[in-house]
N, C-alpha and C positions, 0 to 999 in steps of 0.2 A: 504497500500500499505508500509505503514508502517512495518508494521508484517514483510509480506514477503520481504520486503529489508532485514528486522533483521536475519529473518532464512534463507534465501542466504548467508548470511556472514558466520552465524555463522558456515554452511554447509563448508561455502571456508575454512574457518579457521581449522576445526578436518581435512577436506583431508590436506593442507597442512604440519599440524602438521604429520598425518599419511605419507606422504610420505616422511618429511623428516626421521621419524624413522627409516622407514623402509629401508632408505637409508644408515642411520649409521648402521643398523644389517645389512646390507650385508657387506658392509664393513669391519663389525668386522669379520663378519664368512669369508671372501674367499679373500678380498686383504689386511689383515693386515699383512700376515707376507709375503708376495708375494717375496719378491727378494730371494736368494741364494747368498751369499757371499763366497767364497776363496779365501785366501794368502795363495802363498807357496813362502819359501823361497830359492833364485834357485842357489846363491852362494854370498859369504861372502869376501868384499875384505880388504889386507891389514891393510889398514886406516882404517878400523871399519864401510864402507861403503856397504850396502849389496844393492842384486838385487833381486826384485821379482815378482811374475807371482801373476796378479791381477784378478780375474773373474766372474762376478756378471748376476746372470740369473734372472730379475724382469718379473713373468707374472701375467696379468689382464687378460685383453681381448682380447691382444697377447702376444709376449711375445722376451722382449729389451734382449741380452746379449751384455756385455762390457768386453772387455777380453785386457787387458794391459801389459808391463813389466815396472818395476817404478827403476826408483837408487832411495836407499833412504840412507839420510845420519847420521850420527850417533845421532844426534839430536831429527830424526824421522820425519822431511823434506821429500815428496814424489816429484818426479820430472818424469814425463810420457816419457820414450825412445823409447817405440812400442807399437802401439795399433794396432791391426785389429781386422777380422772379420773373429770367428773360421768357419772349414772346418766338421764341424761334422756335419754328413746327408749327405755328400754329396760319389756317390759312387768311384768316382776317386781319393779320399785323399787319399795321397801315406806317410808314414811314420808318426813318432811323430805329432799328432796336438797340444801335448802345446807345448812349448818353454823352451829352456835351457837356462844357461848362462855358460861363463867361463870368470874367469877376465888371460888375458894372462898376463898383465902386471898391475902396481896399475892404469894406465893410459889408457888401454886399455881393450874393452873389446867384445866379442863374443858372438853374439846371434845367436841360432839355432834352426829352428822348420821344420817339414817335411811338413806342404800343408796349406796353410791359404785362405779363401775364400777371402778377400782384404785387403788394407795394406792402413791403417787410418792415420797411424802418424808415421813416419819413420826418427830418430833422426840419426845424423852422430856422433855428438859431444855436449857431455851435459859436464856443471859444470867440466872442462878440462880433461875429459875423451872421446877417441877417439872410435868410436863403429861400430863394422862391423858386418856381415848379412849372416848366410850362412840358407837362405828358398829354400827348395827343390820347392817347386811350390806355385806359387799365380794363384791361381783361375780365380781371376776378370780381370789380366792381358791377361790371354790363351783367355776368351773369343772375344778377337778382335774386340772393340765397336770401331765405326765410331769414327774419330779424327776430 
């Protein structure tokens, strides 16, 4: 009986090591570079602050997309102004699907975009900067969700 127990234990250990090696190999080949990132400069203020568009898409078993517009201080500190779901793939999307930003004055910023699938975060005041928006269509708002 002891010998059967020992063989079972060794077989289980071999199976566990094989499973871990297989998972590590799958992760290495398929998911190690699963994210695509892009950062685009949209506007630069007279005080050295910039506005950037950050896009990140990560694909493993599904795809997660994070899109945002950040205010970046001269020291490199990022603060999110506007976060949204993109309207890529929607047949009803109109206008530019990527945002643009314009400094109206040192303390006033305008963010424009044609269509968004949903607005996830929207600030109207940040770091002493008043933010206005020109959003053509918010598809989430137009679906008439029950309130």
